[in-house]
N, C-alpha and C positions, 0 to 999 in steps of 0.2 A: 734218762741219762743220769748216771751217778754224779752227784755234785763233787767237784774237785775243790781243793783249797784255792780260793782266789780272793782278791780284795774287793770284788764287785758286790754291790747290793743285790738283794733278792727281790725287792719290790721297786718298780719303776713307774713313773708318770710320763706318758708321752704327751707333750703339750700339743695343742691343736687350736687353730684360730676359732673353731666352733665353740670352744670353751668360753670365749668372750671374757667377761669379768669374773666368771666362775673359775678361771685359772688360779686365782688366789686361794679359793676354797680348796681346790684340788691339791695345791702345794701344801696347804695347812694340814691336810689329812694324811700326808706321807709320814711314816714313822721317823721321828728325830734320830739322826745319826745312823739310820739303817736303810734309807731309801735313796733312789736316784731319780734324776730328771733328765729326760731327753728333750732338749729345747729344739722345737721344729719351727713353727710359725713361718713357713716358706713364703707365704703370699705377701708378707710385709716388705716394704722398700728397705734398702740397705740401712738407712739412718734409723728408721722406726724399729727394725729388727735388732739393731745394736742397742738402742735405748731399752727396749723391752728385755732383751737378753741380759743387760746389766742389772735390771731389777730382779730378774729370776736368779741370776748368779749371786747377788747379794743375799737373797733369801736362802739359797742353797748353802752358801758358806756359813751363814749365821746358824742354820739348823743342822749342820753336819751332813748335808745331803751331797751325793756325788752329782756332778754336772757333766752331761754329754751334750754336745752341740751337733745337730744334724746338717749335713749338706755343705758345710763351709769350714775348711781347716783353718782359714784365717780368722774367722769369727770365733771358733773354738779356742784358738790361742789368745785372742783378744780378751775373751771372757774368763780365762783361766780354767777352762774345762779340763777334766781328767780323762776324757774320752771323746773321740770324734766318731759320730755315727754317720754311715754312708758318706764318707768324706769326698770332697771334689778333687782333692790332690793329696799327695803324700805329705806327711808332716811328722813331728816328733811324738805325737800322742798315740796311745793304743787306740785301736779302732773296733767298732762294732758294725755289723752289717745286717740289713733286713734279709730274711730268708723266706721266700714264698714258694719255692720249688727247688728242683735239683740244681739248676744253674746257680741260684743264690747260695745254696749249701756248699757247692763246689768252690764258689768264689770265696766264701768265708774260710774254707779249709786252705785254699791256695794262698790267701792273704794272711794266714795265721791270725785271724780275727780273735780278739779277746772275748767277745760275746757275739752270739747270733740271736736276733730277735725273730723267732719263727711265728709266722702269722698267715692268715687268721686261723687259730686253732678251732674256735667256735664261731658261729655267726656273730656279727658285730654291727652295731648301729652306725658306726663311723664309715663302714664300707659295705652297705647293704647289697651291692651288686656283685660282691666277690664271694664265691663259694668257699665255705669253711673247709679246711684241710681235714678235720677230724683228728682225733687223738693219735691213732696209729700212724697216719701219714706224717703228722707233725713230729712225732717221736722219731720216725725214720729220718726225716730231714735234719733234726737236731743231732742225731748220731752221725750223719753224713758230714755235717759242718765241722765236727771234730773239736769243738770248743764248748764251754758252758752255754747252754741255750736258755733263753727267756721266752716263755709262752706268752703270746700276745693275741688278742682277738677274743672278745667276749669273756675276758678274765675277771676274776675277783679273788680275794683271799680264800674264800670258801671253795670256789671251783679249782683253784690251784691245789688245795689239799687233796682233792679227788684224783689228782694226777700222780700221787705218790712221789717218788724221787726221780721221775723221768725227765724233769726240767730243773734247771738250777734255780730259776725264779720266774716271776711273772710281771707283766706290764699292762697298763691300760690307760684309758682316758676316763670313761664314765665311772669306773670302779672307785675312783678317788673323790667322787661327789657324794654329798650326804643324801 
C-alpha cells in the first residue's frame, strides 16, 4: 500500500504484560520523535493500568513518541493519548483497529480508521497458535481497510524493509528488545 501523507509514526511498540520490566527497555529502543506506543496491558486492574499508563505516557511525551491506548476511550483521554486503539466506545480521538481478516478490514474502512494494524503478517512468538497471514494476504487486507496499514506479527525494521512500500509502517513487541 502506498504511504499517504499522515501524522502517524511508522514504527510502533505494542506493549504487553509479557514484557514485564523489559517494557522500559523496549520503550528506550523506539526512535525519539518518530515512534509510537500502543499501550495495552489489558490484564491489569483499573488502578494499576492507570498508574502504569501514566508512566508510559510521561516517557512518550518526554521522548516525542505518539501514544495510543487500547481498549478504553476513557483511559486514552485520561492519559492524553493521540489515538484510541480498538476503543470500547466513541470518543473525540482518531482511532486505529486491529485487522486479522476481512471483517476487521471492513470494520476499519467503515469506521474510517486512521490506522489499521494488520496481523499476524509472519509467525510470532506472542501468538504461536495463530496462523500467519503471509505477505500477500496481509497486503490484501491492508488495501481493503482503506487507510494506512501497520504490519504486525514477527516484524523488525529489517523485515519491514523487505515489504517495500506495501505497508505504511510496522509494529512489534520483541523487535524493540536488545
